[in-house]
Z-matrix of the N, CA and C atoms (Angstrom, degrees):
N
C 1 1.443
C 2 1.495 1 110.90
N 3 1.305 2 115.94 1 132.56
C 4 1.440 3 122.98 2 178.58
C 5 1.536 4 108.36 3 -80.70
N 6 1.337 5 119.40 4 122.34
C 7 1.450 6 123.00 5 -178.33
C 8 1.529 7 112.24 6 -80.78
N 9 1.301 8 118.76 7 -4.37
C 10 1.476 9 120.99 8 -177.27
C 11 1.489 10 112.37 9 -85.30
N 12 1.328 11 116.29 10 149.17
C 13 1.454 12 122.68 11 175.14
C 14 1.528 13 107.81 12 -71.72
N 15 1.334 14 114.62 13 148.96
C 16 1.447 15 121.89 14 174.74
C 17 1.497 16 109.07 15 -115.96
N 18 1.305 17 117.33 16 152.68
C 19 1.465 18 122.22 17 178.67
C 20 1.507 19 108.70 18 -125.29
N 21 1.298 20 112.63 19 130.76
C 22 1.492 21 120.11 20 174.29
C 23 1.510 22 106.23 21 -131.44
N 24 1.336 23 115.29 22 108.97
C 25 1.473 24 120.94 23 -175.19
C 26 1.535 25 108.81 24 60.93
N 27 1.305 26 117.53 25 -121.27
C 28 1.463 27 120.64 26 -178.98
C 29 1.526 28 111.50 27 -101.90
N 30 1.331 29 118.45 28 19.89
C 31 1.443 30 122.23 29 -178.61
C 32 1.516 31 111.72 30 -112.06
N 33 1.324 32 115.73 31 130.61
C 34 1.506 33 121.12 32 172.90
C 35 1.507 34 108.69 33 -105.65
N 36 1.308 35 117.82 34 144.41
C 37 1.445 36 123.64 35 176.09
C 38 1.511 37 110.61 36 -144.75
N 39 1.299 38 116.44 37 136.32
C 40 1.467 39 123.47 38 178.08
C 41 1.529 40 106.77 39 -138.11
N 42 1.362 41 116.71 40 143.85
C 43 1.475 42 118.58 41 175.67
C 44 1.502 43 110.18 42 -142.32
N 45 1.302 44 113.11 43 157.08
C 46 1.467 45 121.84 44 177.00
C 47 1.488 46 111.89 45 -140.15
N 48 1.301 47 116.10 46 148.26
C 49 1.455 48 122.17 47 170.26
C 50 1.526 49 106.50 48 -93.47
N 51 1.337 50 115.07 49 118.93
C 52 1.481 51 122.81 50 -177.79
C 53 1.527 52 109.39 51 -120.13
N 54 1.344 53 116.84 52 150.12
C 55 1.441 54 119.62 53 174.94
C 56 1.503 55 110.74 54 -64.86
N 57 1.314 56 118.26 55 134.04
C 58 1.458 57 123.80 56 -179.67
C 59 1.525 58 109.75 57 -84.68
N 60 1.288 59 114.06 58 -169.30
C 61 1.470 60 128.56 59 11.54
C 62 1.513 61 111.81 60 -80.74
N 63 1.322 62 116.92 61 169.03
C 64 1.429 63 123.97 62 -177.27
C 65 1.513 64 112.77 63 -55.83
N 66 1.341 65 117.63 64 -36.79
C 67 1.484 66 121.14 65 -178.74
C 68 1.526 67 109.87 66 -62.15
N 69 1.325 68 117.20 67 -35.97
C 70 1.487 69 118.77 68 -178.34
C 71 1.521 70 109.56 69 -69.86
N 72 1.330 71 117.25 70 -43.29
C 73 1.477 72 119.81 71 178.80
C 74 1.514 73 109.28 72 -65.51
N 75 1.336 74 118.74 73 -42.33
C 76 1.448 75 123.08 74 178.03
C 77 1.535 76 110.01 75 -56.97
N 78 1.303 77 116.94 76 -40.96
C 79 1.516 78 119.11 77 -179.62
C 80 1.510 79 110.46 78 -61.90
N 81 1.352 80 119.09 79 -34.62
C 82 1.472 81 120.00 80 175.26
C 83 1.529 82 113.62 81 -66.64
N 84 1.330 83 117.65 82 -15.78
C 85 1.425 84 120.92 83 174.82
C 86 1.550 85 113.44 84 -92.48
N 87 1.303 86 117.30 85 -41.86
C 88 1.467 87 119.45 86 -171.86
C 89 1.487 88 115.68 87 -99.93
N 90 1.347 89 119.45 88 -19.50
C 91 1.466 90 122.60 89 176.30
C 92 1.530 91 106.86 90 -81.22
N 93 1.372 92 120.18 91 117.11
C 94 1.459 93 118.90 92 -174.41
C 95 1.513 94 114.10 93 -62.40
N 96 1.364 95 119.70 94 -28.72
C 97 1.465 96 120.80 95 178.63
C 98 1.520 97 111.00 96 -70.92
N 99 1.312 98 115.10 97 -41.37
C 100 1.493 99 119.24 98 179.57
C 101 1.519 100 110.32 99 -71.61
N 102 1.362 101 115.48 100 -39.99
C 103 1.493 102 118.07 101 -179.94
C 104 1.493 103 110.39 102 -64.24
N 105 1.334 104 117.97 103 -34.41
C 106 1.471 105 122.03 104 179.64
C 107 1.518 106 113.03 105 -65.77
N 108 1.332 107 118.43 106 -16.58
C 109 1.423 108 123.34 107 -179.32
C 110 1.513 109 113.51 108 -80.35
N 111 1.357 110 114.56 109 -17.05
C 112 1.481 111 117.60 110 -179.72
C 113 1.538 112 115.21 111 -130.82
N 114 1.380 113 116.96 112 -15.10
C 115 1.422 114 119.44 113 -179.63
C 116 1.488 115 110.71 114 -146.17
N 117 1.332 116 120.48 115 -90.41
C 118 1.451 117 125.06 116 -179.15
C 119 1.508 118 110.51 117 -133.75
N 120 1.325 119 115.68 118 151.58
C 121 1.481 120 122.54 119 171.17
C 122 1.503 121 110.12 120 -90.48
N 123 1.316 122 115.43 121 -167.69
C 124 1.459 123 121.62 122 176.70
C 125 1.466 124 113.64 123 108.20
N 126 1.309 125 114.65 124 151.14
C 127 1.490 126 122.09 125 -177.62
C 128 1.556 127 111.14 126 -80.84
N 129 1.293 128 114.41 127 136.94
C 130 1.476 129 122.68 128 174.81
C 131 1.509 130 109.88 129 -120.22
N 132 1.301 131 116.76 130 126.47
C 133 1.463 132 123.30 131 174.23
C 134 1.519 133 107.43 132 -80.11
N 135 1.314 134 117.09 133 96.70
C 136 1.475 135 123.28 134 -168.05
C 137 1.525 136 111.42 135 -76.53
N 138 1.329 137 115.25 136 71.96
C 139 1.458 138 123.65 137 173.52
C 140 1.519 139 106.72 138 -157.37
N 141 1.372 140 116.24 139 153.72
C 142 1.467 141 117.74 140 179.26
C 143 1.501 142 107.61 141 -63.39
N 144 1.327 143 114.81 142 129.01
C 145 1.492 144 121.13 143 -176.77
C 146 1.512 145 110.12 144 96.18
N 147 1.312 146 119.77 145 -10.37
C 148 1.466 147 124.36 146 179.20
C 149 1.522 148 111.53 147 -69.56
N 150 1.290 149 115.32 148 151.72
C 151 1.477 150 120.63 149 -179.63
C 152 1.521 151 110.56 150 -86.96
N 153 1.340 152 114.98 151 141.90
C 154 1.456 153 121.94 152 172.38
C 155 1.523 154 106.91 153 -110.85
N 156 1.335 155 114.67 154 137.00
C 157 1.485 156 121.17 155 173.30
C 158 1.548 157 104.46 156 -119.42
N 159 1.332 158 112.82 157 119.52
C 160 1.477 159 119.01 158 177.54
C 161 1.512 160 107.35 159 -104.78
N 162 1.306 161 116.43 160 112.67
C 163 1.437 162 124.38 161 179.98
C 164 1.516 163 108.18 162 -99.15
N 165 1.343 164 118.45 163 109.06
C 166 1.436 165 124.91 164 -175.25
C 167 1.505 166 110.24 165 -85.66
N 168 1.329 167 115.61 166 121.95
C 169 1.470 168 122.36 167 178.55
C 170 1.542 169 108.15 168 -151.21
N 171 1.309 170 117.18 169 85.67
C 172 1.443 171 121.15 170 -176.30
C 173 1.542 172 111.89 171 -68.08
N 174 1.312 173 118.85 172 -16.20
C 175 1.443 174 120.16 173 179.11
C 176 1.538 175 111.13 174 -67.95
N 177 1.339 176 117.67 175 -18.46
C 178 1.475 177 120.20 176 176.78
C 179 1.540 178 112.35 177 -81.42
N 180 1.346 179 115.51 178 -16.02
C 181 1.447 180 118.29 179 -178.11
C 182 1.496 181 114.67 180 -81.89
N 183 1.308 182 115.93 181 -38.53
C 184 1.490 183 121.25 182 177.70
C 185 1.540 184 106.62 183 -158.51
N 186 1.296 185 113.83 184 167.02
C 187 1.489 186 120.04 185 -175.28
C 188 1.500 187 110.19 186 -93.44
N 189 1.316 188 117.19 187 54.55
C 190 1.418 189 123.00 188 -178.50
C 191 1.524 190 109.98 189 -130.81
N 192 1.264 191 120.90 190 133.31
C 193 1.414 192 122.31 191 -175.38
C 194 1.546 193 112.36 192 -64.69
N 195 1.336 194 115.52 193 146.28
C 196 1.461 195 120.43 194 177.93
C 197 1.519 196 108.67 195 -75.79
N 198 1.368 197 115.17 196 131.94
C 199 1.487 198 118.73 197 178.56
C 200 1.529 199 110.24 198 -61.17
N 201 1.299 200 116.45 199 154.75
C 202 1.460 201 123.13 200 -178.13
C 203 1.560 202 111.02 201 -55.73
N 204 1.314 203 115.91 202 -39.33
C 205 1.462 204 120.65 203 -176.62
C 206 1.546 205 111.13 204 -61.95
N 207 1.337 206 117.88 205 -24.93
C 208 1.467 207 121.81 206 -176.99
C 209 1.511 208 113.56 207 -112.32
N 210 1.294 209 119.63 208 7.18
C 211 1.498 210 122.68 209 -176.22
C 212 1.492 211 111.29 210 -58.15
N 213 1.328 212 120.68 211 -35.52
C 214 1.451 213 121.71 212 179.48
C 215 1.504 214 114.50 213 -59.53
N 216 1.316 215 117.75 214 -25.43
C 217 1.474 216 121.20 215 179.71
C 218 1.510 217 112.16 216 -67.88
N 219 1.346 218 117.04 217 -43.61
C 220 1.463 219 120.74 218 -177.71
C 221 1.523 220 110.24 219 -63.76
N 222 1.296 221 118.52 220 124.05
C 223 1.389 222 124.80 221 -179.34
C 224 1.524 223 112.62 222 93.42
N 225 1.301 224 117.26 223 -7.19
C 226 1.468 225 121.27 224 179.54
C 227 1.496 226 110.47 225 -80.13
N 228 1.318 227 117.25 226 145.86
C 229 1.482 228 122.63 227 173.25
C 230 1.536 229 108.68 228 -120.70
N 231 1.282 230 118.45 229 128.31
C 232 1.444 231 124.95 230 175.59
C 233 1.506 232 108.69 231 -115.36
N 234 1.325 233 114.42 232 150.66
C 235 1.477 234 117.27 233 -178.94
C 236 1.561 235 109.22 234 -120.98
N 237 1.305 236 113.52 235 158.45
C 238 1.454 237 120.35 236 177.50
C 239 1.520 238 109.14 237 -154.88
N 240 1.331 239 114.65 238 -172.53
C 241 1.443 240 119.76 239 -177.61
C 242 1.539 241 107.40 240 -134.75
N 243 1.331 242 115.51 241 131.92
C 244 1.457 243 121.15 242 176.48
C 245 1.531 244 109.05 243 -70.18
N 246 1.327 245 115.50 244 124.86
C 247 1.430 246 121.53 245 -177.68
C 248 1.509 247 115.01 246 -102.84
N 249 1.355 248 117.15 247 -29.43
C 250 1.470 249 121.31 248 179.02
C 251 1.509 250 106.92 249 -145.99
N 252 1.328 251 116.22 250 146.50
C 253 1.458 252 120.42 251 -177.39
C 254 1.516 253 109.55 252 -154.69
N 255 1.380 254 116.50 253 127.98
C 256 1.433 255 122.86 254 175.67
C 257 1.528 256 107.12 255 -146.78
N 258 1.366 257 117.38 256 78.22
C 259 1.448 258 119.88 257 -177.33
C 260 1.526 259 113.82 258 -62.06
N 261 1.311 260 119.53 259 141.18
C 262 1.445 261 130.97 260 -4.25
C 263 1.514 262 112.22 261 -99.51
N 264 1.286 263 116.73 262 36.82
C 265 1.480 264 120.97 263 -171.69
C 266 1.525 265 114.81 264 -113.06
N 267 1.301 266 119.88 265 -22.11
C 268 1.437 267 120.26 266 -170.55
C 269 1.520 268 110.58 267 -158.44
N 270 1.366 269 113.42 268 136.70
C 271 1.453 270 120.34 269 173.23
C 272 1.508 271 108.57 270 -149.17
N 273 1.337 272 120.19 271 134.30
C 274 1.431 273 122.44 272 176.24
C 275 1.522 274 108.33 273 -134.71
N 276 1.342 275 114.14 274 141.83
C 277 1.464 276 118.11 275 173.91
C 278 1.528 277 110.36 276 -137.28
N 279 1.303 278 113.36 277 156.16
C 280 1.474 279 121.46 278 -178.07
C 281 1.536 280 106.23 279 -116.28
N 282 1.323 281 114.88 280 137.84
C 283 1.470 282 121.88 281 -179.02
C 284 1.527 283 110.56 282 -147.73
N 285 1.326 284 114.83 283 173.95
C 286 1.428 285 121.93 284 172.40
C 287 1.523 286 106.19 285 -143.73
N 288 1.323 287 117.88 286 116.55
C 289 1.463 288 121.85 287 -178.28
C 290 1.558 289 109.44 288 -105.31
N 291 1.304 290 115.00 289 30.49
C 292 1.463 291 119.38 290 176.79
C 293 1.532 292 114.51 291 97.54
N 294 1.305 293 117.16 292 -12.22
C 295 1.433 294 121.06 293 -179.07
C 296 1.534 295 112.63 294 -109.70
N 297 1.316 296 115.99 295 11.45
C 298 1.449 297 119.33 296 -177.23
C 299 1.529 298 113.29 297 112.89
N 300 1.269 299 115.44 298 159.20
C 301 1.478 300 121.64 299 -176.24
C 302 1.516 301 111.88 300 -73.08
N 303 1.324 302 118.88 301 136.65
C 304 1.433 303 124.47 302 177.09
C 305 1.536 304 110.13 303 -145.06
N 306 1.327 305 116.12 304 163.96
C 307 1.435 306 122.57 305 176.16
C 308 1.508 307 110.14 306 -122.83
N 309 1.314 308 114.94 307 137.19
C 310 1.475 309 123.90 308 174.53
C 311 1.513 310 108.55 309 -112.62
N 312 1.304 311 118.37 310 127.81
C 313 1.435 312 122.98 311 175.01
C 314 1.503 313 111.39 312 -116.14
N 315 1.321 314 114.98 313 142.59
C 316 1.457 315 123.23 314 177.79
C 317 1.507 316 107.92 315 -119.95
N 318 1.312 317 118.00 316 122.71
C 319 1.467 318 121.63 317 179.96
C 320 1.518 319 109.08 318 -120.80
N 321 1.322 320 117.36 319 136.20
C 322 1.429 321 123.45 320 177.44
C 323 1.504 322 109.27 321 -123.94
N 324 1.323 323 118.83 322 119.81
C 325 1.435 324 123.05 323 -177.62
C 326 1.532 325 108.26 324 -124.04
N 327 1.375 326 116.40 325 117.28
C 328 1.509 327 117.13 326 175.93
C 329 1.500 328 111.14 327 -63.56
N 330 1.343 329 114.46 328 140.32
C 331 1.486 330 122.25 329 178.22
C 332 1.498 331 107.96 330 -143.14
N 333 1.363 332 116.80 331 89.53
C 334 1.431 333 119.90 332 -172.90
C 335 1.500 334 110.04 333 68.15
N 336 1.354 335 115.36 334 -129.63
C 337 1.474 336 121.18 335 176.29
C 338 1.514 337 112.34 336 -84.35
N 339 1.324 338 116.40 337 -3.76
C 340 1.435 339 121.25 338 -175.49
C 341 1.522 340 112.44 339 -105.94
N 342 1.335 341 117.34 340 175.97
C 343 1.458 342 123.19 341 176.14
C 344 1.513 343 106.98 342 -132.79
N 345 1.326 344 117.38 343 131.70
C 346 1.435 345 120.82 344 172.03
C 347 1.513 346 106.36 345 -89.92
N 348 1.328 347 118.19 346 113.59
C 349 1.446 348 125.65 347 -176.16
C 350 1.528 349 108.14 348 -105.96
N 351 1.331 350 117.24 349 117.78
C 352 1.461 351 122.73 350 -177.73
C 353 1.491 352 110.32 351 -118.33
N 354 1.360 353 115.65 352 144.08
C 355 1.441 354 124.15 353 171.72
C 356 1.494 355 107.08 354 -125.16
N 357 1.325 356 113.77 355 130.54
C 358 1.486 357 122.62 356 175.57
C 359 1.505 358 110.25 357 -124.90
N 360 1.303 359 116.59 358 133.94
C 361 1.454 360 120.45 359 177.51
C 362 1.541 361 108.02 360 -128.86
N 363 1.342 362 115.37 361 132.90
C 364 1.429 363 120.76 362 176.87
C 365 1.522 364 111.69 363 -156.78
N 366 1.330 365 119.85 364 145.43
C 367 1.418 366 123.41 365 -7.80
C 368 1.533 367 113.50 366 -83.74
N 369 1.304 368 114.98 367 157.48
C 370 1.456 369 122.34 368 175.03
C 371 1.489 370 107.91 369 -127.63
N 372 1.327 371 117.88 370 121.96
C 373 1.495 372 120.51 371 -177.93
C 374 1.523 373 108.98 372 -74.16
N 375 1.338 374 114.73 373 151.37
C 376 1.445 375 120.38 374 -179.50
C 377 1.512 376 115.56 375 -50.61
N 378 1.347 377 119.06 376 -44.76
C 379 1.458 378 119.06 377 -177.31
C 380 1.523 379 115.83 378 -60.10
N 381 1.345 380 115.84 379 -27.85
C 382 1.467 381 120.41 380 -178.36
C 383 1.497 382 114.16 381 -102.77
N 384 1.345 383 118.29 382 1.05
C 385 1.457 384 121.55 383 -172.28
C 386 1.528 385 112.61 384 -61.39
N 387 1.333 386 118.45 385 -43.06
C 388 1.478 387 120.47 386 -179.00
C 389 1.518 388 111.45 387 -67.76
N 390 1.309 389 117.34 388 -35.21
C 391 1.474 390 118.61 389 178.17
C 392 1.500 391 112.84 390 -69.28
N 393 1.370 392 115.92 391 -43.38
C 394 1.440 393 117.74 392 -179.70
C 395 1.551 394 110.54 393 -67.52
N 396 1.332 395 116.87 394 -39.65
C 397 1.450 396 119.99 395 -179.93
C 398 1.514 397 110.74 396 -64.18
N 399 1.372 398 116.78 397 -44.54
C 400 1.472 399 117.34 398 -179.41
C 401 1.525 400 110.69 399 -68.64
N 402 1.348 401 119.38 400 -32.58
C 403 1.421 402 122.35 401 174.66
C 404 1.519 403 113.11 402 -59.78
N 405 1.341 404 113.92 403 -55.35
C 406 1.464 405 119.08 404 179.89
C 407 1.520 406 111.69 405 -59.12
N 408 1.342 407 114.33 406 -39.84
C 409 1.495 408 118.20 407 -178.87
C 410 1.530 409 108.17 408 -63.87
N 411 1.367 410 119.67 409 -45.39
C 412 1.452 411 122.20 410 -176.39
C 413 1.557 412 109.01 411 -67.63
N 414 1.348 413 117.34 412 -38.28
C 415 1.470 414 118.66 413 177.11
C 416 1.523 415 111.52 414 -64.45
N 417 1.343 416 115.59 415 -42.11
C 418 1.507 417 119.53 416 176.74
C 419 1.499 418 112.01 417 -63.24
N 420 1.351 419 118.70 418 -36.07
C 421 1.444 420 120.08 419 176.04
C 422 1.483 421 110.81 420 -61.17
N 423 1.285 422 118.87 421 -42.68
C 424 1.454 423 122.68 422 179.40
C 425 1.525 424 110.49 423 -67.14
N 426 1.345 425 117.86 424 -43.49
C 427 1.442 426 120.00 425 176.64
C 428 1.536 427 111.37 426 -57.62
N 429 1.326 428 116.66 427 -43.97
C 430 1.443 429 120.59 428 180.00
C 431 1.534 430 108.93 429 -62.07
N 432 1.309 431 117.68 430 -45.19
C 433 1.466 432 119.50 431 176.53
C 434 1.501 433 112.52 432 -57.73
N 435 1.334 434 117.76 433 -44.10
C 436 1.453 435 122.47 434 -178.35
C 437 1.580 436 110.00 435 -63.29
N 438 1.298 437 117.79 436 -49.02
C 439 1.461 438 118.31 437 -175.65
C 440 1.523 439 112.36 438 -71.53
N 441 1.343 440 116.35 439 -21.64
C 442 1.467 441 120.43 440 176.75
C 443 1.533 442 112.71 441 -90.46
N 444 1.373 443 114.77 442 -4.36
C 445 1.476 444 118.55 443 176.01
C 446 1.530 445 113.43 444 75.75
N 447 1.362 446 116.52 445 25.36
C 448 1.442 447 118.96 446 178.75
C 449 1.564 448 108.53 447 -110.12
N 450 1.332 449 115.75 448 162.53
C 451 1.475 450 119.88 449 -179.09
C 452 1.514 451 107.64 450 -65.65
N 453 1.378 452 113.96 451 130.69
C 454 1.441 453 119.71 452 -178.49
C 455 1.536 454 111.98 453 -66.71
N 456 1.314 455 114.99 454 144.07
C 457 1.474 456 120.70 455 178.07
C 458 1.539 457 109.94 456 -66.71
N 459 1.289 458 114.74 457 160.53
C 460 1.471 459 121.40 458 176.11
C 461 1.538 460 108.49 459 -70.32
N 462 1.311 461 116.88 460 114.94
C 463 1.456 462 118.79 461 -172.70
C 464 1.538 463 114.28 462 -60.01
N 465 1.314 464 118.60 463 -51.10
C 466 1.473 465 119.89 464 -173.44
C 467 1.533 466 113.23 465 -72.62
N 468 1.331 467 116.42 466 -35.07
C 469 1.447 468 117.94 467 174.95
C 470 1.529 469 110.00 468 -62.36
N 471 1.312 470 117.65 469 -43.52
C 472 1.456 471 124.36 470 177.20
C 473 1.518 472 111.15 471 -64.25
N 474 1.325 473 115.69 472 -47.13
C 475 1.470 474 119.44 473 -179.60
C 476 1.544 475 111.83 474 -59.51
N 477 1.324 476 116.91 475 -45.09
C 478 1.474 477 120.30 476 -178.91
C 479 1.501 478 111.42 477 -63.78
N 480 1.342 479 118.31 478 -40.37
C 481 1.440 480 121.97 479 177.77
C 482 1.512 481 110.78 480 -64.26
N 483 1.337 482 115.48 481 -45.02
C 484 1.496 483 121.86 482 -177.11
C 485 1.514 484 109.95 483 -66.96
N 486 1.348 485 119.38 484 -38.96
C 487 1.463 486 121.33 485 -176.08
C 488 1.537 487 107.86 486 -63.75
N 489 1.285 488 119.02 487 -37.36
C 490 1.491 489 119.52 488 175.90
C 491 1.519 490 110.73 489 -63.36
N 492 1.354 491 117.73 490 -42.92
C 493 1.444 492 121.20 491 178.93
C 494 1.544 493 111.33 492 -62.81
N 495 1.348 494 114.67 493 -45.16
C 496 1.458 495 117.25 494 -176.77
C 497 1.522 496 111.22 495 -68.72
N 498 1.331 497 118.51 496 -32.70
C 499 1.462 498 118.75 497 175.88
C 500 1.508 499 111.27 498 -60.06
N 501 1.338 500 116.98 499 -32.80
C 502 1.464 501 120.85 500 175.39
C 503 1.517 502 112.81 501 -77.07
N 504 1.336 503 116.85 502 -29.70
C 505 1.468 504 120.00 503 -178.30
C 506 1.550 505 111.15 504 -76.41
N 507 1.337 506 114.43 505 -38.47
C 508 1.463 507 118.05 506 -176.39
C 509 1.519 508 112.52 507 -97.79
């Protein structure tokens, strides 16, 4: 499996094979404390039409300071709306973080003892594609470390390395 995000038009997609069972991986998506360990915290009203609150705090992901260019993210809360839900296999939400409306979908598919966990975001404009792809990739790396019980990678070091790679890919 290729760990890199792919872009097709204005759609980004990334997937990972994670150790199951599906309920454990699902918990890392819907439990705000577990979700905060790899991406964002915040309460989500888990029903179609329910509100999502994404509380950004990169200091919980790794013990590395947030670069000045991204300082505004830490401590920020963004909101969205759940658009589709089929626990423990599918969740989608729509949000606007100032750059226009987009939808993020999370899909979990059992595969033997593993789970194929996919994240799709659309639309993503070309100028931001490398940043979004490197962000999702770095978040997925930390999620994989968490579910495998290994020390999480340094988020910003990984993000900066990946952003250079994605600029070349896209």
